[in-house]
N, CA, C and O atoms as a GROMACS GRO file, in nm:
protein
  384
    1MET      N    1   0.664  -3.302   0.366
    1MET     CA    2   0.581  -3.147   0.277
    1MET      C    3   0.532  -3.209   0.178
    1MET      O    4   0.593  -3.284   0.102
    2LYS      N    5   0.432  -3.183   0.174
    2LYS     CA    6   0.366  -3.221   0.050
    2LYS      C    7   0.298  -3.071  -0.063
    2LYS      O    8   0.269  -2.956  -0.029
    3ASP      N    9   0.294  -3.131  -0.186
    3ASP     CA   10   0.301  -3.013  -0.267
    3ASP      C   11   0.385  -2.856  -0.214
    3ASP      O   12   0.340  -2.745  -0.241
    4GLY      N   13   0.535  -2.887  -0.124
    4GLY     CA   14   0.562  -2.758  -0.091
    4GLY      C   15   0.520  -2.688   0.007
    4GLY      O   16   0.600  -2.603   0.045
    5LEU      N   17   0.376  -2.697   0.086
    5LEU     CA   18   0.344  -2.676   0.206
    5LEU      C   19   0.425  -2.736   0.326
    5LEU      O   20   0.506  -2.827   0.311
    6ALA      N   21   0.394  -2.676   0.448
    6ALA     CA   22   0.490  -2.729   0.589
    6ALA      C   23   0.291  -2.734   0.629
    6ALA      O   24   0.182  -2.682   0.607
    7PRO      N   25   0.366  -2.839   0.698
    7PRO     CA   26   0.257  -2.901   0.784
    7PRO      C   27   0.180  -2.798   0.874
    7PRO      O   28   0.225  -2.691   0.914
    8PRO      N   29   0.090  -2.837   0.892
    8PRO     CA   30   0.001  -2.724   0.994
    8PRO      C   31   0.065  -2.717   1.179
    8PRO      O   32   0.044  -2.627   1.260
    9TYR      N   33   0.122  -2.809   1.192
    9TYR     CA   34   0.195  -2.800   1.343
    9TYR      C   35   0.349  -2.732   1.341
    9TYR      O   36   0.407  -2.692   1.442
   10ARG      N   37   0.389  -2.729   1.241
   10ARG     CA   38   0.513  -2.637   1.195
   10ARG      C   39   0.462  -2.498   1.260
   10ARG      O   40   0.506  -2.463   1.370
   11PHE      N   41   0.368  -2.419   1.190
   11PHE     CA   42   0.236  -2.283   1.216
   11PHE      C   43   0.248  -2.294   1.384
   11PHE      O   44   0.332  -2.233   1.450
   12SER      N   45   0.140  -2.389   1.443
   12SER     CA   46   0.148  -2.367   1.606
   12SER      C   47   0.339  -2.383   1.675
   12SER      O   48   0.349  -2.370   1.798
   13ASN      N   49   0.436  -2.402   1.617
   13ASN     CA   50   0.528  -2.455   1.684
   13ASN      C   51   0.604  -2.292   1.702
   13ASN      O   52   0.672  -2.256   1.798
   14ALA      N   53   0.576  -2.223   1.600
   14ALA     CA   54   0.640  -2.103   1.590
   14ALA      C   55   0.617  -1.994   1.666
   14ALA      O   56   0.500  -1.960   1.679
   15PRO      N   57   0.716  -1.921   1.729
   15PRO     CA   58   0.744  -1.823   1.824
   15PRO      C   59   0.604  -1.729   1.768
   15PRO      O   60   0.551  -1.745   1.658
   16VAL      N   61   0.560  -1.633   1.870
   16VAL     CA   62   0.441  -1.576   1.823
   16VAL      C   63   0.473  -1.480   1.755
   16VAL      O   64   0.395  -1.424   1.677
   17HIS      N   65   0.590  -1.447   1.773
   17HIS     CA   66   0.630  -1.269   1.728
   17HIS      C   67   0.672  -1.257   1.553
   17HIS      O   68   0.668  -1.168   1.468
   18GLN      N   69   0.722  -1.438   1.558
   18GLN     CA   70   0.697  -1.450   1.386
   18GLN      C   71   0.601  -1.471   1.337
   18GLN      O   72   0.589  -1.397   1.239
   19CYS      N   73   0.504  -1.547   1.353
   19CYS     CA   74   0.378  -1.532   1.314
   19CYS      C   75   0.295  -1.382   1.324
   19CYS      O   76   0.234  -1.351   1.222
   20CYS      N   77   0.289  -1.300   1.423
   20CYS     CA   78   0.224  -1.185   1.436
   20CYS      C   79   0.273  -1.072   1.337
   20CYS      O   80   0.196  -1.001   1.273
   21LEU      N   81   0.422  -1.063   1.333
   21LEU     CA   82   0.481  -0.995   1.237
   21LEU      C   83   0.434  -1.018   1.080
   21LEU      O   84   0.389  -0.920   1.020
   22GLY      N   85   0.439  -1.119   1.024
   22GLY     CA   86   0.374  -1.125   0.896
   22GLY      C   87   0.209  -1.061   0.876
   22GLY      O   88   0.173  -0.976   0.794
   23VAL      N   89   0.135  -1.125   0.968
   23VAL     CA   90   0.014  -1.111   0.949
   23VAL      C   91  -0.029  -0.940   0.962
   23VAL      O   92  -0.095  -0.880   0.877
   24LYS      N   93   0.027  -0.877   1.093
   24LYS     CA   94   0.041  -0.742   1.073
   24LYS      C   95   0.063  -0.701   0.967
   24LYS      O   96  -0.028  -0.631   0.923
   25ASP      N   97   0.188  -0.719   0.872
   25ASP     CA   98   0.231  -0.641   0.765
   25ASP      C   99   0.137  -0.654   0.674
   25ASP      O  100   0.137  -0.577   0.578
   26CYS      N  101   0.030  -0.764   0.690
   26CYS     CA  102  -0.030  -0.804   0.557
   26CYS      C  103  -0.175  -0.672   0.575
   26CYS      O  104  -0.252  -0.615   0.497
   27ALA      N  105  -0.162  -0.672   0.659
   27ALA     CA  106  -0.256  -0.636   0.735
   27ALA      C  107  -0.278  -0.461   0.685
   27ALA      O  108  -0.368  -0.409   0.619
   28GLU      N  109  -0.160  -0.406   0.745
   28GLU     CA  110  -0.126  -0.277   0.727
   28GLU      C  111  -0.063  -0.245   0.566
   28GLU      O  112  -0.008  -0.136   0.551
   29ARG      N  113  -0.070  -0.325   0.468
   29ARG     CA  114  -0.075  -0.346   0.308
   29ARG      C  115  -0.200  -0.348   0.268
   29ARG      O  116  -0.240  -0.269   0.182
   30HIS      N  117  -0.281  -0.438   0.327
   30HIS     CA  118  -0.426  -0.476   0.283
   30HIS      C  119  -0.505  -0.305   0.313
   30HIS      O  120  -0.594  -0.271   0.235
   31ARG      N  121  -0.470  -0.224   0.410
   31ARG     CA  122  -0.551  -0.128   0.458
   31ARG      C  123  -0.502   0.015   0.396
   31ARG      O  124  -0.570   0.117   0.388
   32PHE      N  125  -0.384   0.000   0.359
   32PHE     CA  126  -0.310   0.119   0.239
   32PHE      C  127  -0.402   0.027   0.128
   32PHE      O  128  -0.523   0.045   0.129
   33ARG      N  129  -0.349  -0.066   0.038
   33ARG     CA  130  -0.416  -0.091  -0.087
   33ARG      C  131  -0.599  -0.043  -0.074
   33ARG      O  132  -0.643   0.019  -0.171
   34ARG      N  133  -0.678  -0.067   0.020
   34ARG     CA  134  -0.816  -0.001   0.017
   34ARG      C  135  -0.839   0.167   0.026
   34ARG      O  136  -0.950   0.217   0.016
   35ARG      N  137  -0.764   0.213   0.038
   35ARG     CA  138  -0.746   0.337   0.076
   35ARG      C  139  -0.856   0.410  -0.064
   35ARG      O  140  -0.835   0.333  -0.157
   36ARG      N  141  -0.927   0.487  -0.099
   36ARG     CA  142  -0.977   0.534  -0.191
   36ARG      C  143  -1.004   0.649  -0.149
   36ARG      O  144  -1.018   0.655  -0.027
   37GLN      N  145  -1.026   0.803  -0.240
   37GLN     CA  146  -1.055   0.904  -0.194
   37GLN      C  147  -1.188   0.944  -0.175
   37GLN      O  148  -1.258   0.931  -0.275
   38LEU      N  149  -1.231   0.980  -0.097
   38LEU     CA  150  -1.363   1.047  -0.044
   38LEU      C  151  -1.412   1.126  -0.165
   38LEU      O  152  -1.356   1.184  -0.257
   39PRO      N  153  -1.574   1.099  -0.121
   39PRO     CA  154  -1.596   1.224  -0.242
   39PRO      C  155  -1.581   1.375  -0.237
   39PRO      O  156  -1.578   1.451  -0.333
   40SER      N  157  -1.571   1.410  -0.085
   40SER     CA  158  -1.539   1.602  -0.021
   40SER      C  159  -1.415   1.579  -0.019
   40SER      O  160  -1.360   1.660   0.056
   41GLU      N  161  -1.330   1.494  -0.072
   41GLU     CA  162  -1.199   1.464  -0.005
   41GLU      C  163  -1.093   1.520  -0.118
   41GLU      O  164  -1.092   1.493  -0.238
   42SER      N  165  -0.992   1.617  -0.034
   42SER     CA  166  -0.912   1.650  -0.153
   42SER      C  167  -0.798   1.563  -0.211
   42SER      O  168  -0.792   1.449  -0.164
   43THR      N  169  -0.756   1.579  -0.254
   43THR     CA  170  -0.617   1.528  -0.324
   43THR      C  171  -0.508   1.557  -0.238
   43THR      O  172  -0.451   1.464  -0.180
   44ASP      N  173  -0.473   1.671  -0.221
   44ASP     CA  174  -0.417   1.682  -0.100
   44ASP      C  175  -0.364   1.583   0.061
   44ASP      O  176  -0.272   1.544   0.132
   45ARG      N  177  -0.531   1.590   0.034
   45ARG     CA  178  -0.578   1.443   0.203
   45ARG      C  179  -0.502   1.366   0.180
   45ARG      O  180  -0.393   1.350   0.235
   46LEU      N  181  -0.562   1.293   0.072
   46LEU     CA  182  -0.591   1.157  -0.011
   46LEU      C  183  -0.390   1.122   0.002
   46LEU      O  184  -0.348   1.026   0.067
   47PHE      N  185  -0.326   1.189  -0.050
   47PHE     CA  186  -0.171   1.168  -0.024
   47PHE      C  187  -0.165   1.174   0.089
   47PHE      O  188  -0.164   1.055   0.120
   48ALA      N  189  -0.159   1.251   0.215
   48ALA     CA  190  -0.117   1.282   0.337
   48ALA      C  191  -0.208   1.168   0.412
   48ALA      O  192  -0.179   1.176   0.531
   49GLU      N  193  -0.298   1.073   0.394
   49GLU     CA  194  -0.342   1.004   0.427
   49GLU      C  195  -0.287   0.862   0.385
   49GLU      O  196  -0.301   0.764   0.459
   50LEU      N  197  -0.232   0.856   0.282
   50LEU     CA  198  -0.170   0.740   0.212
   50LEU      C  199  -0.008   0.755   0.249
   50LEU      O  200   0.062   0.654   0.259
   51ARG      N  201   0.048   0.890   0.270
   51ARG     CA  202   0.162   0.872   0.366
   51ARG      C  203   0.173   0.807   0.464
   51ARG      O  204   0.263   0.725   0.487
   52GLU      N  205   0.064   0.842   0.549
   52GLU     CA  206   0.077   0.791   0.721
   52GLU      C  207   0.064   0.633   0.687
   52GLU      O  208   0.157   0.563   0.727
   53LEU      N  209  -0.042   0.571   0.617
   53LEU     CA  210  -0.069   0.440   0.626
   53LEU      C  211   0.055   0.368   0.566
   53LEU      O  212   0.062   0.246   0.578
   54ILE      N  213   0.165   0.446   0.493
   54ILE     CA  214   0.231   0.365   0.385
   54ILE      C  215   0.408   0.349   0.533
   54ILE      O  216   0.505   0.273   0.525
   55THR      N  217   0.372   0.467   0.653
   55THR     CA  218   0.457   0.412   0.715
   55THR      C  219   0.448   0.283   0.814
   55THR      O  220   0.528   0.233   0.893
   56PHE      N  221   0.383   0.268   0.795
   56PHE     CA  222   0.332   0.090   0.879
   56PHE      C  223   0.306  -0.037   0.726
   56PHE      O  224   0.221  -0.126   0.720
   57CYS      N  225   0.372  -0.015   0.659
   57CYS     CA  226   0.332  -0.129   0.555
   57CYS      C  227   0.511  -0.173   0.527
   57CYS      O  228   0.519  -0.288   0.485
   58GLU      N  229   0.610  -0.123   0.538
   58GLU     CA  230   0.762  -0.142   0.578
   58GLU      C  231   0.797  -0.203   0.439
   58GLU      O  232   0.850  -0.312   0.422
   59LEU      N  233   0.753  -0.104   0.333
   59LEU     CA  234   0.750  -0.065   0.222
   59LEU      C  235   0.898  -0.063   0.120
   59LEU      O  236   0.922  -0.103   0.006
   60GLY      N  237   0.986   0.009   0.234
   60GLY     CA  238   1.110   0.059   0.183
   60GLY      C  239   1.136   0.190   0.054
   60GLY      O  240   1.083   0.301   0.043
   61ALA      N  241   1.204   0.143  -0.003
   61ALA     CA  242   1.238   0.248  -0.152
   61ALA      C  243   1.122   0.198  -0.225
   61ALA      O  244   1.134   0.246  -0.338
   62LEU      N  245   0.997   0.114  -0.221
   62LEU     CA  246   0.895   0.127  -0.278
   62LEU      C  247   0.782   0.230  -0.262
   62LEU      O  248   0.696   0.262  -0.345
   63GLU      N  249   0.803   0.281  -0.119
   63GLU     CA  250   0.640   0.349  -0.084
   63GLU      C  251   0.646   0.472  -0.197
   63GLU      O  252   0.536   0.509  -0.238
   64GLU      N  253   0.753   0.530  -0.246
   64GLU     CA  254   0.678   0.646  -0.336
   64GLU      C  255   0.591   0.599  -0.501
   64GLU      O  256   0.494   0.650  -0.557
   65GLN      N  257   0.666   0.498  -0.533
   65GLN     CA  258   0.605   0.366  -0.617
   65GLN      C  259   0.429   0.334  -0.598
   65GLN      O  260   0.333   0.357  -0.672
   66MET      N  261   0.442   0.274  -0.473
   66MET     CA  262   0.256   0.195  -0.392
   66MET      C  263   0.199   0.376  -0.398
   66MET      O  264   0.113   0.391  -0.484
   67ILE      N  265   0.222   0.461  -0.349
   67ILE     CA  266   0.187   0.574  -0.338
   67ILE      C  267   0.127   0.649  -0.460
   67ILE      O  268   0.013   0.693  -0.477
   68ARG      N  269   0.195   0.650  -0.511
   68ARG     CA  270   0.169   0.653  -0.703
   68ARG      C  271   0.093   0.572  -0.730
   68ARG      O  272  -0.011   0.608  -0.785
   69ASP      N  273   0.113   0.446  -0.703
   69ASP     CA  274  -0.007   0.384  -0.765
   69ASP      C  275  -0.175   0.377  -0.753
   69ASP      O  276  -0.273   0.384  -0.827
   70GLN      N  277  -0.136   0.354  -0.585
   70GLN     CA  278  -0.252   0.365  -0.548
   70GLN      C  279  -0.348   0.484  -0.495
   70GLN      O  280  -0.446   0.471  -0.422
   71VAL      N  281  -0.286   0.622  -0.558
   71VAL     CA  282  -0.338   0.760  -0.610
   71VAL      C  283  -0.410   0.721  -0.749
   71VAL      O  284  -0.524   0.766  -0.759
   72THR      N  285  -0.377   0.668  -0.825
   72THR     CA  286  -0.372   0.617  -0.920
   72THR      C  287  -0.521   0.569  -0.914
   72THR      O  288  -0.627   0.628  -0.936
   73GLU      N  289  -0.495   0.449  -0.881
   73GLU     CA  290  -0.615   0.331  -0.876
   73GLU      C  291  -0.728   0.446  -0.779
   73GLU      O  292  -0.846   0.439  -0.813
   74GLY      N  293  -0.695   0.543  -0.668
   74GLY     CA  294  -0.772   0.588  -0.606
   74GLY      C  295  -0.854   0.732  -0.584
   74GLY      O  296  -0.929   0.778  -0.498
   75THR      N  297  -0.798   0.777  -0.706
   75THR     CA  298  -0.834   0.899  -0.699
   75THR      C  299  -0.968   0.920  -0.791
   75THR      O  300  -0.979   0.848  -0.890
   76ASN      N  301  -1.071   1.017  -0.761
   76ASN     CA  302  -1.202   1.056  -0.772
   76ASN      C  303  -1.143   1.121  -0.955
   76ASN      O  304  -1.186   1.101  -1.068
   77SER      N  305  -1.027   1.201  -0.900
   77SER     CA  306  -0.997   1.275  -1.062
   77SER      C  307  -0.986   1.238  -1.194
   77SER      O  308  -0.868   1.212  -1.214
   78ALA      N  309  -1.053   1.224  -1.296
   78ALA     CA  310  -1.009   1.116  -1.435
   78ALA      C  311  -0.867   1.225  -1.424
   78ALA      O  312  -0.759   1.187  -1.378
   79ALA      N  313  -0.886   1.331  -1.463
   79ALA     CA  314  -0.741   1.422  -1.539
   79ALA      C  315  -0.612   1.362  -1.427
   79ALA      O  316  -0.515   1.329  -1.494
   80LEU      N  317  -0.595   1.345  -1.313
   80LEU     CA  318  -0.510   1.356  -1.212
   80LEU      C  319  -0.490   1.163  -1.281
   80LEU      O  320  -0.372   1.130  -1.276
   81ARG      N  321  -0.549   1.092  -1.316
   81ARG     CA  322  -0.552   0.974  -1.286
   81ARG      C  323  -0.445   0.944  -1.444
   81ARG      O  324  -0.340   0.881  -1.446
   82GLU      N  325  -0.507   1.007  -1.550
   82GLU     CA  326  -0.465   1.021  -1.668
   82GLU      C  327  -0.341   1.065  -1.686
   82GLU      O  328  -0.263   1.001  -1.757
   83ARG      N  329  -0.303   1.183  -1.625
   83ARG     CA  330  -0.174   1.206  -1.617
   83ARG      C  331  -0.096   1.109  -1.564
   83ARG      O  332  -0.019   1.052  -1.642
   84LEU      N  333  -0.097   1.074  -1.443
   84LEU     CA  334  -0.065   0.982  -1.381
   84LEU      C  335  -0.048   0.865  -1.447
   84LEU      O  336   0.064   0.815  -1.435
   85LEU      N  337  -0.130   0.804  -1.517
   85LEU     CA  338  -0.099   0.694  -1.609
   85LEU      C  339   0.012   0.713  -1.716
   85LEU      O  340   0.094   0.625  -1.744
   86THR      N  341   0.006   0.881  -1.793
   86THR     CA  342   0.066   0.864  -1.902
   86THR      C  343   0.186   0.932  -1.910
   86THR      O  344   0.239   0.948  -2.020
   87GLU      N  345   0.256   0.988  -1.771
   87GLU     CA  346   0.356   1.114  -1.782
   87GLU      C  347   0.431   0.980  -1.693
   87GLU      O  348   0.378   0.942  -1.588
   88ASP      N  349   0.536   0.924  -1.736
   88ASP     CA  350   0.666   0.865  -1.692
   88ASP      C  351   0.742   0.949  -1.592
   88ASP      O  352   0.766   0.888  -1.487
   89ALA      N  353   0.770   1.024  -1.596
   89ALA     CA  354   0.890   1.127  -1.539
   89ALA      C  355   0.823   1.190  -1.424
   89ALA      O  356   0.886   1.266  -1.350
   90LEU      N  357   0.677   1.158  -1.401
   90LEU     CA  358   0.630   1.243  -1.331
   90LEU      C  359   0.617   1.184  -1.174
   90LEU      O  360   0.546   1.091  -1.135
   91THR      N  361   0.700   1.260  -1.106
   91THR     CA  362   0.688   1.185  -0.940
   91THR      C  363   0.629   1.255  -0.836
   91THR      O  364   0.578   1.364  -0.859
   92LEU      N  365   0.628   1.206  -0.719
   92LEU     CA  366   0.510   1.270  -0.625
   92LEU      C  367   0.593   1.388  -0.566
   92LEU      O  368   0.551   1.500  -0.540
   93GLU      N  369   0.716   1.340  -0.550
   93GLU     CA  370   0.781   1.458  -0.471
   93GLU      C  371   0.813   1.605  -0.551
   93GLU      O  372   0.793   1.718  -0.509
   94LYS      N  373   0.856   1.571  -0.650
   94LYS     CA  374   0.834   1.723  -0.746
   94LYS      C  375   0.718   1.754  -0.821
   94LYS      O  376   0.724   1.850  -0.897
   95ASP      N  377   0.577   1.666  -0.808
   95ASP     CA  378   0.485   1.710  -0.893
   95ASP      C  379   0.374   1.750  -0.776
   95ASP      O  380   0.265   1.800  -0.806
   96TYR      N  381   0.412   1.723  -0.645
   96TYR     CA  382   0.268   1.681  -0.593
   96TYR      C  383   0.331   1.766  -0.425
   96TYR      O  384   0.258   1.770  -0.326
   0.00000   0.00000   0.00000
């Protein structure tokens, strides 16, 4: 093993289900992180879509935090973004 990397042959000998699970999880998280609010889309619809997408990401206790972060990045509303960035106690359950 050079530089901490496993030789390529080790990946080819791994069971298919072990390889695919990591790729699937990574792809689902990528889809989630790329989601942005569409120009004519309501914030409620964005939240609903993000809640649906995150169910495939296997993030457990981090789900609410990740949704909040994604809304902060992906919203078209400067006022909502400012509120999410400045209010620490704001939660999605309580306030949305």
